[in-house]
Every structure is written in structure tokens, then in C-alpha cells.
py3Dmol code that shows the C-alpha trace and the ligand (Angstrom):
import py3Dmol

protein = """\
ATOM      1  CA  MET A   1      63.971  89.802  57.483  1.00  0.00           C
ATOM      2  CA  LYS A   2      60.883  87.783  56.781  1.00  0.00           C
ATOM      3  CA  ILE A   3      57.598  89.494  57.574  1.00  0.00           C
ATOM      4  CA  GLN A   4      55.290  86.675  58.499  1.00  0.00           C
ATOM      5  CA  TYR A   5      52.122  88.666  58.996  1.00  0.00           C
ATOM      6  CA  ALA A   6      51.208  92.306  58.398  1.00  0.00           C
ATOM      7  CA  ALA A   7      48.024  94.267  58.911  1.00  0.00           C
ATOM      8  CA  PRO A   8      47.373  97.891  59.866  1.00  0.00           C
ATOM      9  CA  GLY A   9      48.956  98.331  63.279  1.00  0.00           C
ATOM     10  CA  ILE A  10      50.611  94.905  63.322  1.00  0.00           C
ATOM     11  CA  ARG A  11      53.755  93.422  61.909  1.00  0.00           C
ATOM     12  CA  VAL A  12      55.021  89.990  62.848  1.00  0.00           C
ATOM     13  CA  PHE A  13      58.672  89.409  61.945  1.00  0.00           C
ATOM     14  CA  GLU A  14      60.005  85.871  61.723  1.00  0.00           C
ATOM     15  CA  SER A  15      63.600  84.935  62.381  1.00  0.00           C
ATOM     16  CA  ALA A  16      65.384  82.477  60.112  1.00  0.00           C
ATOM     17  CA  LEU A  17      66.103  80.549  63.321  1.00  0.00           C
ATOM     18  CA  PHE A  18      63.360  78.337  64.743  1.00  0.00           C
ATOM     19  CA  GLN A  19      60.696  80.545  63.108  1.00  0.00           C
ATOM     20  CA  THR A  20      60.960  82.725  66.207  1.00  0.00           C
ATOM     21  CA  THR A  21      58.564  85.650  66.071  1.00  0.00           C
ATOM     22  CA  ALA A  22      59.038  89.293  66.995  1.00  0.00           C
ATOM     23  CA  THR A  23      55.894  91.389  66.885  1.00  0.00           C
ATOM     24  CA  VAL A  24      55.567  95.151  66.544  1.00  0.00           C
ATOM     25  CA  LEU A  25      52.172  96.673  67.408  1.00  0.00           C
ATOM     26  CA  ASP A  26      51.608 100.244  66.441  1.00  0.00           C
ATOM     27  CA  THR A  27      48.666 101.872  68.261  1.00  0.00           C
ATOM     28  CA  PRO A  28      47.759 105.589  68.492  1.00  0.00           C
ATOM     29  CA  ASP A  29      49.396 105.640  71.923  1.00  0.00           C
ATOM     30  CA  LEU A  30      52.546 103.543  71.713  1.00  0.00           C
ATOM     31  CA  VAL A  31      54.719 101.166  69.775  1.00  0.00           C
ATOM     32  CA  LEU A  32      54.960  97.763  71.416  1.00  0.00           C
ATOM     33  CA  VAL A  33      57.831  95.480  70.483  1.00  0.00           C
ATOM     34  CA  VAL A  34      57.456  91.855  71.580  1.00  0.00           C
ATOM     35  CA  ASP A  35      60.560  89.659  71.994  1.00  0.00           C
ATOM     36  CA  PRO A  36      62.898  91.403  69.488  1.00  0.00           C
ATOM     37  CA  ASN A  37      65.138  88.635  68.081  1.00  0.00           C
ATOM     38  CA  TRP A  38      67.309  86.839  66.892  1.00  0.00           C
ATOM     39  CA  LEU A  39      70.282  87.356  64.536  1.00  0.00           C
ATOM     40  CA  PRO A  40      71.979  90.806  64.649  1.00  0.00           C
ATOM     41  CA  GLU A  41      70.680  91.851  61.205  1.00  0.00           C
ATOM     42  CA  GLU A  42      67.188  90.756  62.153  1.00  0.00           C
ATOM     43  CA  VAL A  43      67.183  92.733  65.405  1.00  0.00           C
ATOM     44  CA  MET A  44      68.497  95.800  63.574  1.00  0.00           C
ATOM     45  CA  ALA A  45      65.782  95.441  60.897  1.00  0.00           C
ATOM     46  CA  ILE A  46      63.172  95.512  63.673  1.00  0.00           C
ATOM     47  CA  ARG A  47      64.931  98.490  65.280  1.00  0.00           C
ATOM     48  CA  ARG A  48      64.878 100.419  61.977  1.00  0.00           C
ATOM     49  CA  TYR A  49      61.203  99.611  61.420  1.00  0.00           C
ATOM     50  CA  VAL A  50      60.339 100.877  64.892  1.00  0.00           C
ATOM     51  CA  ASP A  51      62.339 104.078  64.327  1.00  0.00           C
ATOM     52  CA  ASP A  52      60.592 104.607  60.990  1.00  0.00           C
ATOM     53  CA  ILE A  53      57.051 104.373  62.363  1.00  0.00           C
ATOM     54  CA  LEU A  54      57.637 105.867  65.828  1.00  0.00           C
ATOM     55  CA  ASP A  55      56.517 109.452  65.175  1.00  0.00           C
ATOM     56  CA  GLY A  56      57.092 110.571  68.745  1.00  0.00           C
ATOM     57  CA  ARG A  57      55.274 107.755  70.509  1.00  0.00           C
ATOM     58  CA  PRO A  58      56.849 105.872  73.404  1.00  0.00           C
ATOM     59  CA  VAL A  59      58.363 102.452  72.809  1.00  0.00           C
ATOM     60  CA  TYR A  60      57.517  99.538  75.083  1.00  0.00           C
ATOM     61  CA  VAL A  61      59.245  96.177  74.889  1.00  0.00           C
ATOM     62  CA  LEU A  62      57.321  93.158  76.126  1.00  0.00           C
ATOM     63  CA  PHE A  63      59.108  89.931  77.002  1.00  0.00           C
ATOM     64  CA  THR A  64      56.866  86.898  76.852  1.00  0.00           C
ATOM     65  CA  HIS A  65      59.374  84.954  78.955  1.00  0.00           C
ATOM     66  CA  SER A  66      63.086  84.845  79.754  1.00  0.00           C
ATOM     67  CA  ASP A  67      64.354  82.099  77.424  1.00  0.00           C
ATOM     68  CA  TYR A  68      67.472  83.378  75.709  1.00  0.00           C
ATOM     69  CA  ASP A  69      65.981  83.482  72.212  1.00  0.00           C
ATOM     70  CA  HIS A  70      63.325  85.913  73.461  1.00  0.00           C
ATOM     71  CA  ILE A  71      65.560  88.356  75.367  1.00  0.00           C
ATOM     72  CA  ILE A  72      68.607  88.281  73.073  1.00  0.00           C
ATOM     73  CA  GLY A  73      67.716  91.528  71.245  1.00  0.00           C
ATOM     74  CA  TYR A  74      66.916  93.662  74.272  1.00  0.00           C
ATOM     75  CA  GLY A  75      70.153  95.642  74.104  1.00  0.00           C
ATOM     76  CA  ALA A  76      68.978  97.300  70.870  1.00  0.00           C
ATOM     77  CA  PHE A  77      65.951  98.774  72.688  1.00  0.00           C
ATOM     78  CA  MET A  78      67.482  99.999  75.898  1.00  0.00           C
ATOM     79  CA  GLU A  79      65.613 103.332  75.950  1.00  0.00           C
ATOM     80  CA  ALA A  80      62.284 101.532  75.922  1.00  0.00           C
ATOM     81  CA  LYS A  81      60.009 100.859  78.865  1.00  0.00           C
ATOM     82  CA  THR A  82      59.970  97.142  79.583  1.00  0.00           C
ATOM     83  CA  ILE A  83      57.136  94.778  80.435  1.00  0.00           C
ATOM     84  CA  ALA A  84      57.262  91.199  81.768  1.00  0.00           C
ATOM     85  CA  SER A  85      55.819  88.923  84.411  1.00  0.00           C
ATOM     86  CA  GLU A  86      56.632  89.252  88.110  1.00  0.00           C
ATOM     87  CA  ALA A  87      58.498  85.927  87.943  1.00  0.00           C
ATOM     88  CA  PHE A  88      60.603  87.293  85.090  1.00  0.00           C
ATOM     89  CA  ALA A  89      61.469  90.351  87.177  1.00  0.00           C
ATOM     90  CA  THR A  90      62.019  88.726  90.553  1.00  0.00           C
ATOM     91  CA  GLU A  91      62.283  84.924  90.456  1.00  0.00           C
ATOM     92  CA  THR A  92      64.277  83.997  87.382  1.00  0.00           C
ATOM     93  CA  ASP A  93      68.025  83.509  87.773  1.00  0.00           C
ATOM     94  CA  GLN A  94      69.098  86.578  85.785  1.00  0.00           C
ATOM     95  CA  ASP A  95      72.769  85.635  85.648  1.00  0.00           C
ATOM     96  CA  ALA A  96      71.944  82.193  84.287  1.00  0.00           C
ATOM     97  CA  ALA A  97      69.543  83.630  81.679  1.00  0.00           C
ATOM     98  CA  LEU A  98      72.131  86.155  80.538  1.00  0.00           C
ATOM     99  CA  ALA A  99      74.891  83.529  80.499  1.00  0.00           C
ATOM    100  CA  ARG A 100      72.755  81.500  78.083  1.00  0.00           C
ATOM    101  CA  VAL A 101      72.445  84.519  75.766  1.00  0.00           C
ATOM    102  CA  LYS A 102      76.183  85.117  75.827  1.00  0.00           C
ATOM    103  CA  LYS A 103      77.027  81.437  75.348  1.00  0.00           C
ATOM    104  CA  TRP A 104      74.854  81.267  72.249  1.00  0.00           C
ATOM    105  CA  ASP A 105      76.546  84.267  70.669  1.00  0.00           C
ATOM    106  CA  GLN A 106      79.937  82.811  71.539  1.00  0.00           C
ATOM    107  CA  GLU A 107      79.088  79.443  69.996  1.00  0.00           C
ATOM    108  CA  TYR A 108      78.069  81.055  66.701  1.00  0.00           C
ATOM    109  CA  TYR A 109      80.769  83.805  66.642  1.00  0.00           C
ATOM    110  CA  ILE A 110      78.074  86.459  66.755  1.00  0.00           C
ATOM    111  CA  GLU A 111      79.053  90.083  67.333  1.00  0.00           C
ATOM    112  CA  ARG A 112      76.408  92.664  68.073  1.00  0.00           C
ATOM    113  CA  ASP A 113      76.399  96.474  68.136  1.00  0.00           C
ATOM    114  CA  TYR A 114      74.539  96.523  71.457  1.00  0.00           C
ATOM    115  CA  PRO A 115      75.174  95.018  74.878  1.00  0.00           C
ATOM    116  CA  ALA A 116      73.871  91.720  76.209  1.00  0.00           C
ATOM    117  CA  LEU A 117      71.751  92.533  79.262  1.00  0.00           C
ATOM    118  CA  TYR A 118      69.033  90.924  81.299  1.00  0.00           C
ATOM    119  CA  PRO A 119      66.074  93.320  81.019  1.00  0.00           C
ATOM    120  CA  GLN A 120      65.134  95.250  84.138  1.00  0.00           C
ATOM    121  CA  ILE A 121      61.370  95.525  84.151  1.00  0.00           C
ATOM    122  CA  ASP A 122      59.349  98.742  84.441  1.00  0.00           C
ATOM    123  CA  VAL A 123      55.819  97.316  84.118  1.00  0.00           C
ATOM    124  CA  VAL A 124      55.537  94.165  86.178  1.00  0.00           C
ATOM    125  CA  ALA A 125      52.557  91.875  85.474  1.00  0.00           C
ATOM    126  CA  ARG A 126      51.562  90.283  88.775  1.00  0.00           C
ATOM    127  CA  GLN A 127      47.896  89.297  88.667  1.00  0.00           C
ATOM    128  CA  PRO A 128      45.741  87.553  86.078  1.00  0.00           C
ATOM    129  CA  GLY A 129      43.660  90.221  84.379  1.00  0.00           C
ATOM    130  CA  GLN A 130      45.930  93.065  85.474  1.00  0.00           C
ATOM    131  CA  ALA A 131      45.905  95.818  82.882  1.00  0.00           C
ATOM    132  CA  PHE A 132      48.327  98.506  81.797  1.00  0.00           C
ATOM    133  CA  ALA A 133      46.643 101.411  80.054  1.00  0.00           C
ATOM    134  CA  LEU A 134      48.039 104.253  78.016  1.00  0.00           C
ATOM    135  CA  GLY A 135      45.467 106.392  76.172  1.00  0.00           C
ATOM    136  CA  LYS A 136      43.117 104.027  74.376  1.00  0.00           C
ATOM    137  CA  THR A 137      45.557 101.135  74.455  1.00  0.00           C
ATOM    138  CA  ARG A 138      45.182  98.445  77.082  1.00  0.00           C
ATOM    139  CA  LEU A 139      47.516  95.547  77.693  1.00  0.00           C
ATOM    140  CA  ILE A 140      45.872  92.809  79.767  1.00  0.00           C
ATOM    141  CA  PHE A 141      48.176  90.294  81.381  1.00  0.00           C
ATOM    142  CA  PHE A 142      47.882  86.691  82.508  1.00  0.00           C
ATOM    143  CA  PRO A 143      50.877  84.941  84.110  1.00  0.00           C
ATOM    144  CA  ALA A 144      51.434  81.722  82.156  1.00  0.00           C
ATOM    145  CA  PRO A 145      53.916  79.322  83.747  1.00  0.00           C
ATOM    146  CA  GLY A 146      54.596  75.781  82.551  1.00  0.00           C
ATOM    147  CA  HIS A 147      56.880  76.073  79.529  1.00  0.00           C
ATOM    148  CA  ASN A 148      59.212  77.899  81.874  1.00  0.00           C
ATOM    149  CA  ASN A 149      58.520  79.630  85.179  1.00  0.00           C
ATOM    150  CA  ASP A 150      57.957  83.182  83.993  1.00  0.00           C
ATOM    151  CA  GLY A 151      55.722  83.112  80.895  1.00  0.00           C
ATOM    152  CA  LEU A 152      53.090  85.765  80.284  1.00  0.00           C
ATOM    153  CA  PHE A 153      50.026  85.939  78.042  1.00  0.00           C
ATOM    154  CA  THR A 154      49.196  89.472  76.913  1.00  0.00           C
ATOM    155  CA  LEU A 155      46.061  90.716  75.181  1.00  0.00           C
ATOM    156  CA  ALA A 156      46.783  94.011  73.450  1.00  0.00           C
ATOM    157  CA  THR A 157      43.568  95.949  72.791  1.00  0.00           C
ATOM    158  CA  TRP A 158      42.898  99.303  71.180  1.00  0.00           C
ATOM    159  CA  GLU A 159      40.066 100.733  69.057  1.00  0.00           C
ATOM    160  CA  GLY A 160      38.234  97.409  68.974  1.00  0.00           C
ATOM    161  CA  ARG A 161      41.377  95.449  68.106  1.00  0.00           C
ATOM    162  CA  CYS A 162      42.569  92.502  70.177  1.00  0.00           C
ATOM    163  CA  ILE A 163      45.874  90.704  69.626  1.00  0.00           C
ATOM    164  CA  TRP A 164      46.987  87.734  71.728  1.00  0.00           C
ATOM    165  CA  LEU A 165      50.706  87.515  72.389  1.00  0.00           C
ATOM    166  CA  ALA A 166      51.225  83.994  73.687  1.00  0.00           C
ATOM    167  CA  GLY A 167      54.987  83.458  73.935  1.00  0.00           C
ATOM    168  CA  ASP A 168      56.059  79.821  73.706  1.00  0.00           C
ATOM    169  CA  TYR A 169      52.560  78.320  73.850  1.00  0.00           C
ATOM    170  CA  LEU A 170      50.097  77.391  71.134  1.00  0.00           C
ATOM    171  CA  SER A 171      52.699  76.987  68.405  1.00  0.00           C
ATOM    172  CA  ALA A 172      51.781  75.357  65.113  1.00  0.00           C
ATOM    173  CA  VAL A 173      55.335  74.003  64.720  1.00  0.00           C
ATOM    174  CA  GLU A 174      56.163  72.811  68.263  1.00  0.00           C
ATOM    175  CA  PHE A 175      54.420  70.469  70.657  1.00  0.00           C
ATOM    176  CA  PRO A 176      54.674  71.676  74.289  1.00  0.00           C
ATOM    177  CA  PHE A 177      58.270  72.088  75.404  1.00  0.00           C
ATOM    178  CA  ILE A 178      57.960  71.650  79.138  1.00  0.00           C
ATOM    179  CA  TYR A 179      60.941  73.001  81.098  1.00  0.00           C
ATOM    180  CA  HIS A 180      59.073  73.930  84.267  1.00  0.00           C
ATOM    181  CA  SER A 181      55.954  71.918  85.149  1.00  0.00           C
ATOM    182  CA  SER A 182      53.466  69.842  83.153  1.00  0.00           C
ATOM    183  CA  GLU A 183      50.733  70.600  85.716  1.00  0.00           C
ATOM    184  CA  ALA A 184      51.324  74.338  85.411  1.00  0.00           C
ATOM    185  CA  TYR A 185      51.454  73.931  81.619  1.00  0.00           C
ATOM    186  CA  GLU A 186      48.026  72.271  81.614  1.00  0.00           C
ATOM    187  CA  GLN A 187      46.603  75.023  83.830  1.00  0.00           C
ATOM    188  CA  THR A 188      47.962  77.590  81.417  1.00  0.00           C
ATOM    189  CA  LEU A 189      46.256  75.776  78.534  1.00  0.00           C
ATOM    190  CA  HIS A 190      42.945  75.879  80.398  1.00  0.00           C
ATOM    191  CA  LEU A 191      43.554  79.570  80.968  1.00  0.00           C
ATOM    192  CA  ALA A 192      44.194  79.883  77.215  1.00  0.00           C
ATOM    193  CA  ALA A 193      40.786  78.351  76.488  1.00  0.00           C
ATOM    194  CA  GLU A 194      39.135  80.880  78.829  1.00  0.00           C
ATOM    195  CA  ILE A 195      41.019  83.746  77.245  1.00  0.00           C
ATOM    196  CA  LEU A 196      39.988  82.646  73.767  1.00  0.00           C
ATOM    197  CA  GLU A 197      36.326  82.462  74.782  1.00  0.00           C
ATOM    198  CA  GLN A 198      36.321  85.767  76.648  1.00  0.00           C
ATOM    199  CA  TYR A 199      38.391  87.954  74.304  1.00  0.00           C
ATOM    200  CA  GLN A 200      37.962  86.288  70.895  1.00  0.00           C
ATOM    201  CA  PRO A 201      41.240  87.773  69.682  1.00  0.00           C
ATOM    202  CA  GLU A 202      41.588  88.614  66.004  1.00  0.00           C
ATOM    203  CA  LEU A 203      45.167  87.294  65.952  1.00  0.00           C
ATOM    204  CA  LEU A 204      47.204  84.849  67.983  1.00  0.00           C
ATOM    205  CA  VAL A 205      50.966  85.256  67.808  1.00  0.00           C
ATOM    206  CA  ALA A 206      52.983  82.292  69.084  1.00  0.00           C
ATOM    207  CA  GLY A 207      56.693  82.519  69.892  1.00  0.00           C
ATOM    208  CA  HIS A 208      57.592  80.124  67.064  1.00  0.00           C
ATOM    209  CA  GLY A 209      55.848  79.440  63.786  1.00  0.00           C
ATOM    210  CA  PRO A 210      52.905  81.099  62.069  1.00  0.00           C
ATOM    211  CA  ALA A 211      50.445  83.440  63.722  1.00  0.00           C
ATOM    212  CA  THR A 212      46.806  82.665  63.106  1.00  0.00           C
ATOM    213  CA  VAL A 213      43.622  84.691  62.668  1.00  0.00           C
ATOM    214  CA  SER A 214      41.439  81.567  62.901  1.00  0.00           C
ATOM    215  CA  GLN A 215      39.751  80.977  66.257  1.00  0.00           C
ATOM    216  CA  LYS A 216      39.115  77.444  65.099  1.00  0.00           C
ATOM    217  CA  GLU A 217      42.839  76.943  64.749  1.00  0.00           C
ATOM    218  CA  MET A 218      43.446  78.584  68.154  1.00  0.00           C
ATOM    219  CA  THR A 219      41.068  76.058  69.684  1.00  0.00           C
ATOM    220  CA  GLN A 220      42.790  73.236  67.819  1.00  0.00           C
ATOM    221  CA  ARG A 221      46.228  74.335  69.045  1.00  0.00           C
ATOM    222  CA  ILE A 222      44.990  74.354  72.622  1.00  0.00           C
ATOM    223  CA  SER A 223      43.523  70.868  72.332  1.00  0.00           C
ATOM    224  CA  ASP A 224      46.603  69.487  70.526  1.00  0.00           C
ATOM    225  CA  ALA A 225      48.811  70.708  73.356  1.00  0.00           C
ATOM    226  CA  LEU A 226      46.518  69.376  76.063  1.00  0.00           C
ATOM    227  CA  SER A 227      46.269  66.008  74.377  1.00  0.00           C
ATOM    228  CA  TYR A 228      50.085  65.818  74.010  1.00  0.00           C
ATOM    229  CA  ILE A 229      50.594  66.323  77.760  1.00  0.00           C
ATOM    230  CA  GLN A 230      47.751  64.025  78.781  1.00  0.00           C
ATOM    231  CA  THR A 231      48.893  61.288  76.412  1.00  0.00           C
ATOM    232  CA  MET A 232      52.460  61.580  77.676  1.00  0.00           C
ATOM    233  CA  ARG A 233      51.332  61.341  81.288  1.00  0.00           C
ATOM    234  CA  GLN A 234      49.121  58.328  80.603  1.00  0.00           C
ATOM    235  CA  CYS A 235      51.879  56.500  78.698  1.00  0.00           C
ATOM    236  CA  ILE A 236      54.324  57.033  81.563  1.00  0.00           C
ATOM    237  CA  ARG A 237      51.784  55.919  84.177  1.00  0.00           C
ATOM    238  CA  GLU A 238      50.862  52.769  82.267  1.00  0.00           C
ATOM    239  CA  ASN A 239      54.358  52.126  80.936  1.00  0.00           C
ATOM    240  CA  LEU A 240      53.181  52.283  77.330  1.00  0.00           C
ATOM    241  CA  PRO A 241      55.089  53.669  74.321  1.00  0.00           C
ATOM    242  CA  PHE A 242      54.096  57.179  73.234  1.00  0.00           C
ATOM    243  CA  PRO A 243      52.317  57.123  69.815  1.00  0.00           C
ATOM    244  CA  GLU A 244      55.142  58.932  68.049  1.00  0.00           C
ATOM    245  CA  GLU A 245      54.125  58.418  64.385  1.00  0.00           C
ATOM    246  CA  HIS A 246      51.099  60.623  64.975  1.00  0.00           C
ATOM    247  CA  LEU A 247      53.269  63.240  66.709  1.00  0.00           C
ATOM    248  CA  TRP A 248      55.727  63.470  63.825  1.00  0.00           C
ATOM    249  CA  GLN A 249      52.947  63.707  61.271  1.00  0.00           C
ATOM    250  CA  ARG A 250      51.725  66.769  63.109  1.00  0.00           C
ATOM    251  CA  TYR A 251      55.165  68.363  63.801  1.00  0.00           C
ATOM    252  CA  LEU A 252      57.581  68.361  60.896  1.00  0.00           C
ATOM    253  CA  PHE A 253      60.941  69.132  62.505  1.00  0.00           C
ATOM    254  CA  ARG A 254      61.467  65.703  64.017  1.00  0.00           C
ATOM    255  CA  LYS A 255      65.268  65.600  63.995  1.00  0.00           C
ATOM    256  CA  GLY A 256      65.454  68.925  65.773  1.00  0.00           C
ATOM    257  CA  GLN A 257      62.713  68.176  68.268  1.00  0.00           C
ATOM    258  CA  GLU A 258      63.133  64.554  69.335  1.00  0.00           C
ATOM    259  CA  SER A 259      65.361  65.507  72.254  1.00  0.00           C
ATOM    260  CA  PHE A 260      62.718  67.953  73.554  1.00  0.00           C
ATOM    261  CA  HIS A 261      60.127  65.169  73.402  1.00  0.00           C
ATOM    262  CA  GLN A 262      62.480  62.893  75.357  1.00  0.00           C
ATOM    263  CA  ASP A 263      63.241  65.646  77.876  1.00  0.00           C
ATOM    264  CA  ASN A 264      59.477  66.088  78.383  1.00  0.00           C
ATOM    265  CA  ALA A 265      59.199  62.365  79.180  1.00  0.00           C
ATOM    266  CA  VAL A 266      62.055  62.591  81.698  1.00  0.00           C
ATOM    267  CA  LEU A 267      60.528  65.619  83.409  1.00  0.00           C
ATOM    268  CA  MET A 268      57.068  64.088  83.606  1.00  0.00           C
ATOM    269  CA  GLN A 269      58.497  60.786  84.897  1.00  0.00           C
ATOM    270  CA  LYS A 270      60.170  62.756  87.686  1.00  0.00           C
ATOM    271  CA  GLU A 271      56.911  64.555  88.457  1.00  0.00           C
ATOM    272  CA  LEU A 272      55.041  61.265  88.743  1.00  0.00           C
ATOM    273  CA  ASP A 273      57.832  59.714  90.854  1.00  0.00           C
ATOM    274  CA  ALA A 274      57.661  62.710  93.191  1.00  0.00           C
ATOM    275  CA  GLN A 275      53.889  62.312  93.540  1.00  0.00           C
ATOM    276  CA  ARG A 276      54.249  58.646  94.403  1.00  0.00           C
ATOM    277  CA  GLY A 277      56.795  59.664  97.041  1.00  0.00           C
TER     278      GLY A 277
END
"""
ligand_1 = """\
1
ZN
Zn 61.286 80.266 72.334
"""
view = py3Dmol.view(width=600, height=400)
view.addModel(protein, "pdb")
view.setStyle({"model": 0}, {"cartoon": {"style": "trace"}})
view.addModel(ligand_1, "xyz")
view.setStyle({"model": 1}, {"stick": {}})
view.zoomTo()
view.show()
């Protein structure tokens, strides 16, 4: 499996599918696995890596959100303690999320050596700034709705390190995919700007595409996402065409992403219609 980024204490795996990332953090106190995914061999490669480095430490699995690509590998880590947002644990339709996982495996004739399950959550992140501590390791949580309803930003800190696990925000390869709410998405981007300023993380891992160590790039990704949403809203309000050439210069997977762009327009049109009453 492709290793997209590696440094002491950090390994970011990248699936062949949609450049989906799975991160393993390795602190003196625990091993944290973030969104283990996607193909069976890829999930098992992550499992083997975790077993190799474990050395008696507890394993925690963090889910950045409940989209099927991010929970699909959970069954290979069933002994682990689990972490996710309160919305993930209590609001999300678990049967529907699990059905999506199973449907995907059915469509691609995928067989796995572990069960398909919706994760039951041990550490529930409720409040912005809430922390989970074990030894010198602190995980600081910020609920991050907008892409879907149950996203979570996590800052993992230990021994002066600070890694930002962002889930499906701030991607270099995807404009915002808005399944839940464009207003909430914008709020989450403002939160992202505050997090960046306050924590100055050494690494940002997005759910899809390359991680970055550059705070300049982190800032750029926030402003690109904000400007996408604001431009889309303005175009719908004023009945103008969206400047697509610029969009497809920035994001290279046009044929795979056009429908998400159109779905965003439909969702935001509905939001504006609802506001007008
Ligand atoms: Zn995703």
C-alpha cells in the first residue's frame, strides 16, 4: 500500500481509491489509527503495521466521520477503543451507513476477512476543545459538520508534536463536497482558520489527497474552500453561471467530480429556496 507521508511517529497510508488516507500515529502512550481503509489488502497492510509497532500499547481508532469509505475497515480493528463525534455515535442513521458499506463491497465483489459493522463509540467528542488524554498524549476535538452531519477535527498532540486530522475537509484534490449544509460547512472552515492560528499544526492530514506540512498551504486550502462555497452561493442568487474553467484548473479529476459539483448546486439552491420561504 502506498505510504504517502512518513515521519517519526506518523505514517499516512493512501488508498488506490480516491487517494483516501488512513493515518497511524504512534506516541509513547498509544497507537491511533484514523479511518482505516479501503480495499481488503490495504486494510490488512495497516493492520499488520499496527501489530508490528504496537509493543503493548493500546490501540485507538478514530473515525473522522461516518461516510462509508472512512468506516469500511473498522472490522479489522474490533479490539480497539473507538473515537468519534457525538453525532456519529447518536444521530447518524447507523443502518443506512452500514448498508452503504455493504452495498459497495457487493458492487465490487469484495470479500473481507472481518465483519462489516457500524462502530460503537467509546470516546465521544461532544464539545469544541474537549480533550482526551492518555499519558502525555492529548487528542483535542472540534465537531465539524457541513460535509456531512458528524465530522470531527482532531488535533493530536504529544511531546511538542501537533497533527491535525481533518477528515473530508481541506483536501488538495477535492473542492467541498457538501452533503449536509453549506452554512455549517462555512462555519467549519472558519473554525479551521482559528485552529490553524491557535495550534499551528506541523501536519494537516485530509481525508483524500496529500497531507501538507505547509501552513501557507493550509491557509490556501481554507480560502479555496470558502471561496468555492461563496462563489456558488452568489452564482445561484444572481442566476449566473459558475466559473467552471477555473475550478477544473484547480481540481484535476473533473470527470469523476462534476456530479458532486452539480449536487452542491442543487443542495445550495434548496437552501436558498428554503430561506426565501
Ligand atoms: Zn471521504
